[in-house]
MDAnalysis code that builds the backbone (N, CA, C; Angstrom):
import MDAnalysis as mda
import numpy as np

u = mda.Universe.empty(225, n_residues=75, atom_resindex=np.repeat(np.arange(75), 3), trajectory=True)
u.add_TopologyAttr("name", ["N", "CA", "C"] * 75)
u.add_TopologyAttr("resid", np.arange(1, 76))
u.add_TopologyAttr("resname", ["UNK", "UNK", "UNK", "UNK", "UNK", "UNK", "UNK", "UNK", "UNK", "UNK", "UNK", "UNK", "UNK", "UNK", "UNK", "UNK", "UNK", "UNK", "UNK", "UNK", "UNK", "UNK", "UNK", "UNK", "UNK", "UNK", "UNK", "UNK", "UNK", "UNK", "UNK", "UNK", "UNK", "UNK", "UNK", "UNK", "UNK", "UNK", "UNK", "UNK", "UNK", "UNK", "UNK", "UNK", "UNK", "UNK", "UNK", "UNK", "UNK", "UNK", "UNK", "UNK", "UNK", "UNK", "UNK", "UNK", "UNK", "UNK", "UNK", "UNK", "UNK", "UNK", "UNK", "UNK", "UNK", "UNK", "UNK", "UNK", "UNK", "UNK", "UNK", "UNK", "UNK", "UNK", "UNK"])
u.atoms.positions = np.array([
    [-13.487, 0.950, -9.301],
    [-14.053, 0.004, -10.223],
    [-15.545, 0.311, -10.399],
    [-16.032, 0.209, -11.614],
    [-17.417, 0.529, -11.933],
    [-18.399, -0.270, -11.084],
    [-18.140, -1.536, -10.884],
    [-19.076, -2.357, -10.111],
    [-19.271, -1.821, -8.703],
    [-18.239, -1.236, -8.132],
    [-18.358, -0.666, -6.787],
    [-19.176, 0.618, -6.792],
    [-19.092, 1.387, -7.869],
    [-19.818, 2.654, -7.944],
    [-21.316, 2.463, -8.138],
    [-21.695, 1.396, -8.831],
    [-23.108, 1.208, -9.158],
    [-23.770, 0.084, -8.380],
    [-23.038, -0.578, -7.509],
    [-23.613, -1.738, -6.837],
    [-24.831, -1.357, -6.007],
    [-25.674, -2.319, -5.858],
    [-26.904, -2.154, -5.095],
    [-26.878, -3.192, -3.985],
    [-27.005, -2.736, -2.777],
    [-26.954, -3.656, -1.646],
    [-28.342, -3.853, -1.066],
    [-28.651, -5.078, -0.770],
    [-29.915, -5.412, -0.135],
    [-29.594, -5.882, 1.268],
    [-30.152, -5.185, 2.234],
    [-29.802, -5.430, 3.622],
    [-30.782, -6.385, 4.292],
    [-30.232, -7.242, 5.104],
    [-31.031, -8.143, 5.924],
    [-31.504, -7.398, 7.159],
    [-32.711, -7.629, 7.522],
    [-33.253, -6.982, 8.712],
    [-33.272, -7.971, 9.867],
    [-33.088, -7.484, 11.083],
    [-33.155, -8.385, 12.238],
    [-34.534, -9.030, 12.322],
    [-34.572, -10.198, 12.844],
    [-35.803, -10.952, 13.071],
    [-36.548, -11.279, 11.784],
    [-35.839, -11.431, 10.679],
    [-36.460, -11.811, 9.416],
    [-36.808, -13.291, 9.464],
    [-37.924, -13.610, 8.857],
    [-38.330, -15.014, 8.793],
    [-37.471, -15.736, 7.758],
    [-37.540, -17.033, 7.769],
    [-36.775, -17.835, 6.808],
    [-37.216, -17.500, 5.384],
    [-38.497, -17.263, 5.189],
    [-39.028, -16.904, 3.873],
    [-38.484, -15.542, 3.422],
    [-38.447, -14.580, 4.330],
    [-37.910, -13.254, 4.007],
    [-36.423, -13.330, 3.682],
    [-35.695, -14.124, 4.435],
    [-34.262, -14.295, 4.178],
    [-34.043, -14.903, 2.802],
    [-34.830, -15.898, 2.474],
    [-34.720, -16.548, 1.165],
    [-35.003, -15.553, 0.042],
    [-36.037, -14.721, 0.220],
    [-36.374, -13.700, -0.774],
    [-35.244, -12.687, -0.917],
    [-34.670, -12.246, 0.199],
    [-33.580, -11.278, 0.153],
    [-32.343, -11.855, -0.536],
    [-32.076, -13.112, -0.310],
    [-30.935, -13.769, -0.972],
    [-31.145, -13.787, -2.485],
    [-32.360, -14.116, -2.923],
    [-32.660, -14.125, -4.356],
    [-32.524, -12.723, -4.953],
    [-33.019, -11.716, -4.239],
    [-32.918, -10.343, -4.721],
    [-31.461, -9.897, -4.794],
    [-30.665, -10.273, -3.800],
    [-29.238, -9.943, -3.798],
    [-28.532, -10.608, -4.971],
    [-28.884, -11.843, -5.259],
    [-28.274, -12.553, -6.383],
    [-28.603, -11.863, -7.707],
    [-29.851, -11.450, -7.874],
    [-30.258, -10.746, -9.097],
    [-29.457, -9.462, -9.263],
    [-29.369, -8.668, -8.189],
    [-28.660, -7.390, -8.296],
    [-27.168, -7.593, -8.537],
    [-26.583, -8.590, -7.889],
    [-25.155, -8.853, -8.073],
    [-24.856, -9.294, -9.514],
    [-25.652, -10.220, -10.022],
    [-25.436, -10.696, -11.390],
    [-25.659, -9.574, -12.407],
    [-26.682, -8.769, -12.189],
    [-26.938, -7.648, -13.102],
    [-25.779, -6.660, -13.065],
    [-25.280, -6.370, -11.877],
    [-24.164, -5.442, -11.719],
    [-22.940, -5.947, -12.474],
    [-22.619, -7.200, -12.289],
    [-21.455, -7.802, -12.945],
    [-21.613, -7.797, -14.460],
    [-22.778, -8.218, -14.943],
    [-22.999, -8.282, -16.392],
    [-22.994, -6.894, -17.031],
    [-23.550, -5.894, -16.327],
    [-23.533, -4.536, -16.863],
    [-22.107, -3.998, -16.915],
    [-21.351, -4.200, -15.860],
    [-19.972, -3.710, -15.805],
    [-19.106, -4.351, -16.887],
    [-19.423, -5.574, -17.257],
    [-18.674, -6.259, -18.321],
    [-19.186, -5.917, -19.720],
    [-20.245, -5.112, -19.790],
    [-20.803, -4.729, -21.078],
    [-21.678, -5.790, -21.708],
    [-22.118, -6.762, -20.923],
    [-22.932, -7.853, -21.456],
    [-24.414, -7.506, -21.534],
    [-24.861, -6.511, -20.758],
    [-26.249, -6.053, -20.822],
    [-26.257, -4.525, -20.875],
    [-27.334, -3.983, -21.395],
    [-27.465, -2.530, -21.499],
    [-27.826, -1.936, -20.136],
    [-27.713, -0.610, -20.038],
    [-28.088, 0.068, -18.805],
    [-29.583, -0.146, -18.525],
    [-30.409, -0.096, -19.579],
    [-31.848, -0.315, -19.391],
    [-32.125, -1.723, -18.866],
    [-31.424, -2.716, -19.403],
    [-31.587, -4.086, -18.897],
    [-31.139, -4.184, -17.438],
    [-30.077, -3.472, -17.106],
    [-29.585, -3.440, -15.723],
    [-30.655, -2.871, -14.800],
    [-31.227, -1.737, -15.186],
    [-32.271, -1.104, -14.390],
    [-33.488, -2.025, -14.282],
    [-33.847, -2.687, -15.370],
    [-34.971, -3.627, -15.340],
    [-34.727, -4.755, -14.334],
    [-33.507, -5.257, -14.297],
    [-33.161, -6.312, -13.331],
    [-33.300, -5.805, -11.900],
    [-32.847, -4.584, -11.664],
    [-32.963, -4.018, -10.319],
    [-34.428, -3.845, -9.926],
    [-35.262, -3.438, -10.880],
    [-36.685, -3.304, -10.593],
    [-37.307, -4.651, -10.245],
    [-36.901, -5.701, -10.962],
    [-37.387, -7.050, -10.655],
    [-36.998, -7.443, -9.225],
    [-35.830, -6.997, -8.809],
    [-35.343, -7.319, -7.465],
    [-35.963, -6.414, -6.395],
    [-36.828, -5.492, -6.803],
    [-37.524, -4.651, -5.840],
    [-36.793, -3.384, -5.431],
    [-35.789, -2.983, -6.205],
    [-35.038, -1.772, -5.900],
    [-35.854, -0.557, -6.341],
    [-35.925, 0.447, -5.509],
    [-36.598, 1.707, -5.862],
    [-35.633, 2.508, -6.735],
    [-35.892, 2.520, -8.025],
    [-34.999, 3.155, -8.990],
    [-34.911, 4.663, -8.751],
    [-36.011, 5.289, -8.332],
    [-36.010, 6.732, -8.071],
    [-35.049, 7.106, -6.943],
    [-34.811, 6.200, -6.018],
    [-33.848, 6.451, -4.941],
    [-32.442, 6.007, -5.334],
    [-32.370, 4.976, -6.143],
    [-31.085, 4.386, -6.523],
    [-30.286, 5.279, -7.479],
    [-30.950, 5.825, -8.499],
    [-30.233, 6.596, -9.523],
    [-29.485, 7.813, -8.976],
    [-30.078, 8.608, -8.077],
    [-29.297, 9.727, -7.523],
    [-28.063, 9.275, -6.739],
    [-28.146, 8.123, -6.101],
    [-27.003, 7.607, -5.340],
    [-25.863, 7.238, -6.275],
    [-26.172, 6.497, -7.353],
    [-25.075, 6.127, -8.261],
    [-24.562, 7.336, -9.027],
    [-25.442, 8.303, -9.300],
    [-24.992, 9.537, -9.944],
    [-23.954, 10.243, -9.070],
    [-24.244, 10.357, -7.796],
    [-23.309, 10.983, -6.854],
    [-22.007, 10.188, -6.772],
    [-22.112, 8.864, -6.665],
    [-20.918, 8.018, -6.587],
    [-20.020, 8.216, -7.809],
    [-20.642, 8.234, -8.989],
    [-19.857, 8.385, -10.222],
    [-19.239, 9.775, -10.339],
    [-19.966, 10.797, -9.941],
    [-19.418, 12.157, -9.970],
    [-18.224, 12.298, -9.030],
    [-18.359, 11.734, -7.826],
    [-17.261, 11.809, -6.870],
    [-16.034, 11.052, -7.359],
    [-16.252, 10.021, -8.146],
    [-15.138, 9.226, -8.691],
    [-14.567, 9.834, -9.977],
    [-15.191, 10.923, -10.456],
    [-14.667, 11.588, -11.643],
    [-15.274, 11.167, -12.949],
    [-16.387, 10.479, -12.916],
    [-17.058, 10.075, -14.169],
    [-18.051, 11.113, -14.585],
])
């Protein structure tokens, strides 16, 4: 499924403060909603990338990962 190939995971770190946990939850929600909306064709790829940037994702590291995932899946 496309959503699995392009998903972006935000990991919780041990000993995170309540504020950090809250921020990570918000970032995870942004990435999840963007992933779902992009996979359904509701937003463009550029809008998807913009959402990930808002969530603090390093796009330069993210794009090669999804490229590899899609190639391995035959896309």
